[in-house]
C-alpha positions in Angstrom: 15.9 -34.1 -16.2 13.4 -31.8 -17.7 13.4 -28.5 -15.8 11.1 -25.3 -15.7 11.5 -22.4 -13.5 14.7 -21.1 -11.5 14.6 -23.9 -9.3 15.3 -22.4 -5.9 15.3 -24.3 -2.7 11.4 -24.7 -1.6 12.4 -24.9 1.7 14.5 -21.7 2.4 14.1 -20.0 -1.2 18.0 -19.9 -2.0 18.4 -19.5 -5.7 20.7 -22.8 -6.5 22.1 -21.7 -9.9 25.3 -23.7 -10.6 24.3 -26.4 -8.0 24.1 -29.7 -8.9 20.3 -31.0 -9.0 20.8 -33.9 -6.4 23.0 -31.9 -4.4 21.5 -30.6 -1.1 21.2 -26.9 -0.4 24.1 -25.2 0.8 21.9 -22.9 2.9 19.8 -24.8 4.7 20.5 -28.5 4.2 17.1 -29.6 2.6 17.8 -32.4 0.1 18.2 -31.6 -3.7 16.1 -31.9 -6.3 15.1 -35.3 -8.4 12.9 -36.5 -10.7 12.2 -36.7 -14.6 10.6 -33.4 -14.6 11.2 -30.6 -11.9 9.0 -27.5 -11.9 9.3 -24.6 -10.0 6.9 -21.6 -9.5 5.3 -18.9 -7.5 2.8 -20.6 -5.0 -0.7 -19.1 -5.2 -0.8 -17.8 -1.8 2.3 -17.3 0.7 2.4 -16.1 4.3 4.5 -13.6 2.8 2.1 -12.4 0.4 -0.4 -12.5 2.5 1.6 -10.0 5.3 2.6 -8.1 2.2 -1.3 -7.4 1.5 -2.3 -6.8 5.6 0.5 -4.1 5.9 -0.5 -2.4 2.6 -4.2 -2.2 3.4 -3.0 -1.0 7.0 -1.0 1.8 5.2 -3.9 3.0 4.0 -6.5 2.3 7.1 -4.3 4.1 9.6 -3.7 7.3 8.3 -7.3 8.2 6.9 -8.8 7.0 10.3 -6.0 9.4 11.8 -7.0 12.2 9.7 -10.8 11.9 10.3 -10.0 11.9 14.1 -7.7 14.8 14.1 -9.5 16.8 11.6 -13.1 16.1 13.7 -11.0 17.2 17.0 -9.8 20.1 15.9 -12.9 21.4 14.1 -14.6 21.2 17.4 -11.8 22.1 19.8 -11.0 25.9 20.4 -8.2 25.8 18.2 -10.2 25.2 15.2 -10.0 28.8 14.1 -6.2 29.2 15.0 -4.5 29.8 11.6 -1.4 27.7 13.1 -3.1 24.7 14.0 -5.0 24.9 10.6 -1.6 24.9 8.6 -0.5 21.9 10.6 -3.7 20.2 10.2 -3.2 20.7 6.5 0.7 19.7 6.3 0.0 16.5 8.2 -3.5 15.5 5.7 -0.8 16.3 2.8 1.8 13.8 4.7 -0.6 11.3 5.2 -1.8 11.2 1.3 1.9 11.4 0.3 2.6 7.8 2.3 -0.9 6.4 0.7 0.6 7.4 -3.0 3.9 6.0 -2.0 2.3 3.2 -0.9 0.3 2.3 -3.9 3.0 2.9 -6.1 5.2 0.9 -4.3 2.5 -2.2 -4.7 2.1 -1.3 -8.4 5.8 -1.5 -9.0 6.1 -4.7 -7.1 3.0 -6.3 -9.2 4.6 -5.4 -12.5 8.1 -6.4 -11.8 6.7 -9.6 -10.9 9.2 -9.8 -7.7 8.3 -13.3 -6.4 9.7 -16.5 -4.8 9.5 -19.6 -6.5 9.2 -21.2 -3.6 7.0 -24.2 -5.0 8.5 -27.2 -6.6 7.1 -29.9 -8.4 9.2 -33.1 -9.1 7.5 -35.5 -11.2 9.0 -39.4 -10.8 7.5 -42.2 -12.8 4.1 -43.0 -10.7 4.1 -39.8 -8.6 4.5 -36.1 -8.1 6.4 -35.0 -4.6 5.0 -31.4 -4.2 7.7 -29.5 -2.1 6.6 -25.7 -0.8 8.5 -24.3 2.5 9.3 -27.5 4.6 6.2 -29.4 3.6 6.7 -32.4 1.0 3.5 -34.3 0.0 4.1 -37.4 -2.5 0.4 -37.6 -4.9 0.5 -40.8 -7.1 0.0 -39.9 -10.6 -3.3 -42.0 -10.8 -5.1 -39.5 -8.3 -4.4 -36.7 -10.5 -7.6 -36.0 -12.7 -7.3 -33.2 -14.2 -4.3 -30.7 -15.5 -6.1 -27.3 -15.0 -3.9 -24.5 -16.9 -5.4 -20.9 -16.4 -3.1 -18.2 -18.9 -3.0 -14.9 -17.6 -1.5 -12.7 -20.9 -1.3 -9.6 -19.1 1.2 -10.7 -16.0 2.0 -13.1 -18.9 2.0 -16.2 -16.1 0.0 -19.4 -16.1 -1.7 -21.0 -12.9 -1.2 -24.9 -13.1 -3.7 -26.7 -10.7 -3.3 -30.3 -10.1 -7.0 -31.7 -9.7 -7.0 -34.4 -7.2 -9.2 -37.4 -6.1 -9.0 -40.0 -3.4 -6.7 -39.8 -0.3 -4.4 -36.9 -2.2 -7.6 -34.8 -1.9 -8.0 -34.7 1.5 -4.4 -34.2 2.1 -3.0 -31.6 0.4 -6.2 -30.2 -1.7 -5.7 -28.7 -4.8 -1.7 -28.2 -5.5 -1.4 -24.8 -7.8 1.5 -22.7 -8.7 2.3 -19.9 -11.2 4.7 -20.9 -14.3 6.5 -17.5 -15.6 8.8 -17.3 -18.3 8.3 -17.5 -21.8 4.3 -18.6 -22.6 5.7 -20.8 -25.3 7.6 -22.9 -22.3 4.9 -22.5 -20.2 2.5 -24.0 -22.7 5.3 -26.7 -23.3 5.5 -27.5 -19.7 1.8 -27.6 -18.9 2.0 -30.1 -21.5 4.7 -32.1 -20.1 2.5 -32.2 -16.9 -0.5 -33.6 -18.7 1.3 -36.2 -20.4 2.7 -37.6 -17.1 -0.4 -37.3 -15.7 -2.1 -39.5 -18.7 0.8 -42.1 -18.2 0.3 -42.4 -14.8 -3.3 -43.3 -15.4 -2.5 -45.7 -18.0 0.0 -47.2 -15.4 -2.3 -47.9 -13.1 -4.8 -49.8 -15.5 
């Protein structure tokens, strides 16, 4: 078996280091990994990533709106010229700015360190690839893969691989994509391996 990535359990994210590939996940009981080529990577969009993005956006929007409302309310209120209320308003504005700066720094750190879960696993069998992401599992015949698209991000040092499919598979799973990590040479090698298996599937279909 040729492997690439951390190979966690796609159902729960449990790190399967030291566990035989064909052994079921000791955390959730999901089946083990199989196939002559197994690739794991970060899904292009995950529910966790979407939720984090929304929380991050709200952490900027909510303080800004509150500051605006508070500034307008105090400006037209009888306390607008009171020194104490002016100082309190300044402290609240500084606190809100500090929260926004903290959220921005935390997001940048998360992006630069690349903290993520490789919850997408592709298992290549002789005639098909099984796409596993969370509890979802879909089998795509290799003959339905019309193209293996690879886009290298040299800044984040990762490669986005997309299986362009046709026929019934396109309606069932769309365009399966994941981000490969690790050394760029290893990423290139695994992309070439995926393309060879897709070509082999087309040849066998003929």
